[in-house]
Structures are given as C-alpha cells and as structure tokens.
C-alpha positions as a LaTeX table, in Angstrom:
\begin{tabular}{lrrr}
\hline
Residue & $x$ (\AA) & $y$ (\AA) & $z$ (\AA) \\
\hline
Met1 & 0.03 & 0.05 & $-0.02$ \\
Lys2 & 2.85 & 2.35 & 0.79 \\
His3 & 4.29 & 1.73 & $-2.63$ \\
Leu4 & 1.11 & 2.53 & $-4.33$ \\
Ile5 & 0.69 & 5.80 & $-2.56$ \\
Leu6 & 4.33 & 6.75 & $-3.18$ \\
Leu7 & 3.82 & 5.95 & $-6.90$ \\
Ile8 & 0.66 & 8.03 & $-7.15$ \\
Leu9 & 2.31 & 10.88 & $-5.28$ \\
Thr10 & 5.30 & 10.69 & $-7.56$ \\
Cys11 & 3.24 & 10.76 & $-10.69$ \\
Phe12 & 1.24 & 13.70 & $-9.35$ \\
Ile13 & 4.45 & 15.69 & $-8.60$ \\
Ile14 & 6.05 & 14.96 & $-12.05$ \\
Ser15 & 2.93 & 15.89 & $-13.99$ \\
Gly16 & 2.56 & 19.06 & $-11.95$ \\
Cys17 & 5.99 & 20.19 & $-12.97$ \\
Ala18 & 5.43 & 20.27 & $-16.73$ \\
Gly19 & 6.31 & 23.57 & $-18.12$ \\
Leu20 & 8.57 & 24.82 & $-15.33$ \\
Ala21 & 11.39 & 25.37 & $-17.85$ \\
Asp22 & 9.20 & 27.52 & $-20.08$ \\
Tyr23 & 9.78 & 31.15 & $-20.17$ \\
Thr24 & 9.14 & 34.49 & $-21.82$ \\
Ile25 & 11.72 & 37.12 & $-22.70$ \\
Ser26 & 10.18 & 40.51 & $-23.41$ \\
Leu27 & 11.62 & 42.64 & $-26.26$ \\
Asp28 & 10.56 & 46.09 & $-27.24$ \\
Asn29 & 7.17 & 47.20 & $-28.74$ \\
Gly30 & 5.11 & 44.12 & $-27.97$ \\
Tyr31 & 7.45 & 41.45 & $-29.18$ \\
Arg32 & 8.63 & 38.52 & $-27.05$ \\
Ile33 & 10.68 & 35.25 & $-27.14$ \\
Asp34 & 8.67 & 32.28 & $-25.77$ \\
Arg35 & 10.10 & 28.86 & $-24.90$ \\
Leu36 & 7.24 & 26.34 & $-25.01$ \\
Leu37 & 9.25 & 23.20 & $-25.16$ \\
Ala38 & 12.97 & 22.28 & $-25.07$ \\
His39 & 13.63 & 23.23 & $-28.72$ \\
Gln40 & 10.47 & 25.39 & $-29.26$ \\
Ile41 & 12.03 & 28.88 & $-28.83$ \\
Gln42 & 10.15 & 31.37 & $-31.09$ \\
Ile43 & 9.55 & 35.05 & $-31.46$ \\
Tyr44 & 5.94 & 36.33 & $-31.37$ \\
Gly45 & 4.40 & 39.74 & $-31.60$ \\
Asp46 & 1.27 & 41.35 & $-30.10$ \\
Glu47 & 0.20 & 42.44 & $-33.61$ \\
Ala48 & $-0.18$ & 39.88 & $-36.43$ \\
Val49 & 2.64 & 39.68 & $-39.06$ \\
Asn50 & 1.91 & 42.12 & $-41.88$ \\
Asp51 & 2.16 & 39.73 & $-44.89$ \\
Gly52 & $-0.28$ & 41.59 & $-47.24$ \\
Asp53 & $-3.02$ & 39.13 & $-46.55$ \\
Asp54 & $-5.74$ & 40.70 & $-44.39$ \\
Thr55 & $-7.45$ & 37.14 & $-43.95$ \\
Thr56 & $-4.46$ & 35.70 & $-41.90$ \\
Phe57 & $-3.60$ & 36.53 & $-38.33$ \\
Asn58 & $-0.29$ & 35.06 & $-37.70$ \\
His59 & 1.46 & 36.23 & $-34.49$ \\
Leu60 & 4.58 & 33.97 & $-35.10$ \\
Tyr61 & 7.36 & 36.01 & $-36.38$ \\
Val62 & 10.33 & 33.61 & $-36.21$ \\
Pro63 & 9.89 & 29.79 & $-35.78$ \\
Ser64 & 11.99 & 27.48 & $-33.65$ \\
Glu65 & 14.74 & 27.40 & $-32.57$ \\
Val66 & 15.77 & 30.96 & $-31.92$ \\
Thr67 & 19.24 & 30.84 & $-30.37$ \\
Ala68 & 20.36 & 34.52 & $-30.34$ \\
Val69 & 18.88 & 37.90 & $-30.86$ \\
Trp70 & 19.78 & 41.55 & $-31.39$ \\
Trp71 & 17.30 & 44.54 & $-31.44$ \\
Asp72 & 16.97 & 48.24 & $-31.27$ \\
Asp73 & 13.99 & 50.58 & $-31.65$ \\
Gln74 & 13.60 & 49.82 & $-35.33$ \\
Tyr75 & 14.58 & 46.09 & $-35.90$ \\
Ile76 & 14.78 & 42.75 & $-34.19$ \\
Ile77 & 17.27 & 40.38 & $-35.83$ \\
Ala78 & 17.12 & 36.68 & $-34.86$ \\
Lys79 & 19.43 & 33.79 & $-35.37$ \\
Gln80 & 17.58 & 30.52 & $-35.83$ \\
Leu81 & 18.97 & 26.89 & $-35.64$ \\
Ser82 & 17.10 & 24.72 & $-38.03$ \\
Leu83 & 15.51 & 21.72 & $-36.45$ \\
Arg84 & 15.27 & 18.26 & $-37.98$ \\
Ala85 & 12.79 & 15.43 & $-37.40$ \\
Asp86 & 14.39 & 12.44 & $-35.77$ \\
Glu87 & 13.29 & 8.79 & $-36.46$ \\
Arg88 & 10.30 & 9.27 & $-34.11$ \\
Gly89 & 9.25 & 12.50 & $-35.76$ \\
Tyr90 & 10.43 & 14.76 & $-32.91$ \\
Glu91 & 12.16 & 17.95 & $-34.10$ \\
Lys92 & 15.67 & 18.34 & $-32.65$ \\
Pro93 & 18.71 & 20.42 & $-33.53$ \\
Pro94 & 21.66 & 18.71 & $-35.34$ \\
Lys95 & 24.22 & 17.22 & $-32.87$ \\
Thr96 & 27.10 & 19.40 & $-34.25$ \\
Pro97 & 25.53 & 22.40 & $-36.11$ \\
Ala98 & 27.39 & 23.83 & $-39.01$ \\
Asp99 & 27.05 & 27.39 & $-40.39$ \\
Asn100 & 24.54 & 26.25 & $-42.96$ \\
Asp101 & 22.26 & 24.91 & $-40.14$ \\
Tyr102 & 21.47 & 28.60 & $-39.15$ \\
Ser103 & 19.08 & 31.05 & $-40.78$ \\
Tyr104 & 18.49 & 34.70 & $-39.90$ \\
Trp105 & 15.37 & 36.83 & $-39.67$ \\
Ile106 & 14.84 & 40.61 & $-39.69$ \\
Ile107 & 11.73 & 42.09 & $-38.08$ \\
Glu108 & 10.91 & 45.66 & $-38.99$ \\
Ile109 & 9.08 & 46.66 & $-35.75$ \\
Asp110 & 7.01 & 49.65 & $-36.84$ \\
Lys111 & 5.64 & 47.77 & $-39.95$ \\
Asn112 & 5.17 & 44.34 & $-38.29$ \\
Glu113 & 7.06 & 42.83 & $-41.23$ \\
Val114 & 9.38 & 39.94 & $-41.21$ \\
Lys115 & 12.02 & 39.04 & $-43.73$ \\
Gly116 & 13.52 & 35.49 & $-43.59$ \\
Pro117 & 14.84 & 33.00 & $-43.53$ \\
Leu118 & 18.10 & 34.52 & $-44.76$ \\
Thr119 & 21.61 & 33.09 & $-45.15$ \\
Leu120 & 24.44 & 34.79 & $-43.30$ \\
Lys121 & 25.61 & 36.43 & $-46.52$ \\
Glu122 & 22.00 & 37.78 & $-47.10$ \\
Leu123 & 21.88 & 39.07 & $-43.47$ \\
Glu124 & 25.17 & 40.80 & $-43.93$ \\
Asn125 & 24.02 & 42.61 & $-47.19$ \\
Asp126 & 20.73 & 43.58 & $-45.66$ \\
Thr127 & 22.38 & 44.92 & $-42.37$ \\
Asn128 & 24.93 & 46.81 & $-44.50$ \\
Gln129 & 22.07 & 48.51 & $-46.49$ \\
Leu130 & 20.34 & 49.32 & $-43.22$ \\
Glu131 & 23.56 & 50.63 & $-41.81$ \\
Ile132 & 23.37 & 48.70 & $-38.59$ \\
Asn133 & 25.94 & 46.83 & $-36.85$ \\
Ile134 & 24.67 & 43.84 & $-34.96$ \\
Val135 & 26.18 & 41.83 & $-32.17$ \\
Phe136 & 23.97 & 38.77 & $-31.32$ \\
Thr137 & 23.12 & 38.03 & $-27.61$ \\
Pro138 & 22.59 & 34.31 & $-26.89$ \\
Ile139 & 19.02 & 33.54 & $-25.56$ \\
Asp140 & 20.46 & 32.12 & $-22.30$ \\
Lys141 & 22.00 & 35.40 & $-21.53$ \\
Leu142 & 18.70 & 37.39 & $-21.59$ \\
Lys143 & 16.30 & 38.11 & $-18.64$ \\
Arg144 & 13.60 & 35.60 & $-18.46$ \\
Glu145 & 10.13 & 35.83 & $-17.17$ \\
Pro146 & 8.42 & 32.74 & $-15.87$ \\
\hline
\end{tabular}
C-alpha cells in the first residue's frame, strides 16, 4: 500500500512540474521570445505579421529554434537553428551544427514585417544596407520571465 501511495504521489508531482522550464523574454514594442518546449523557442508579436493578406492573423514572427537575438527601436534580428525530425518525428537540432544549419530573420518593428529565412551572406548585405551593426546576444544570457 505504501508503494502504491508513493507511486501516485510521484506521478502527481512529476505531472505538476510540466512547463517549469518554459519562459518568456520581453523585447521592445510588444515582441517577445517564448520557450514552449525544449527546442520550441520562437519570437511572437502582439500584432499579427503584416504579410499583405488581411485574412490571416499569424503572430509567429520567427519559428523554432531561436538561439540568439539583437534588437534596437527599429529592428529585431534573430538567429535560428534549423530543427530536423528524428526517427520518431520529434524535431531536434543537429548534434554538431554547421554554419548552414542557421538562418537569420529581420523584423521591422513599426511595420510588423518579417524577412527571412536569410543566409548569413544575405543578412550581412541587408544589415549593411540598413547601416546597422549587430552583435547577437545568446538567448540564455537574456532576462527571463516565468
């Protein structure tokens, strides 16, 4: 009987802890980074993405897995590690990521527009045209909200 009660209590505790590692990181002007699962780290906005289609209301600006970010009052630039489905269909990052496993995204804050995925070379060309110098901050270095 003790073992049954201990087993039930353990299951209750474990199931009650789901999501404890999830967090939100607030960016400027209604944008945020949300971690929903281990590799589900995405950028959302309060306003829907302006994609020219008034019938869609997509608030997801950058899909998983966002690994680093830079922003100012005009732009948010994200570095994204491409996830791959494993043999069971779960999306996971590559074991040893290479440069071509990363994509980059530029969000124009005032227009709620997103450009991406971009290669590193495309990002460099765009940031040179915008005359901005970016230095990415890894997600794990940013202040998190539960």
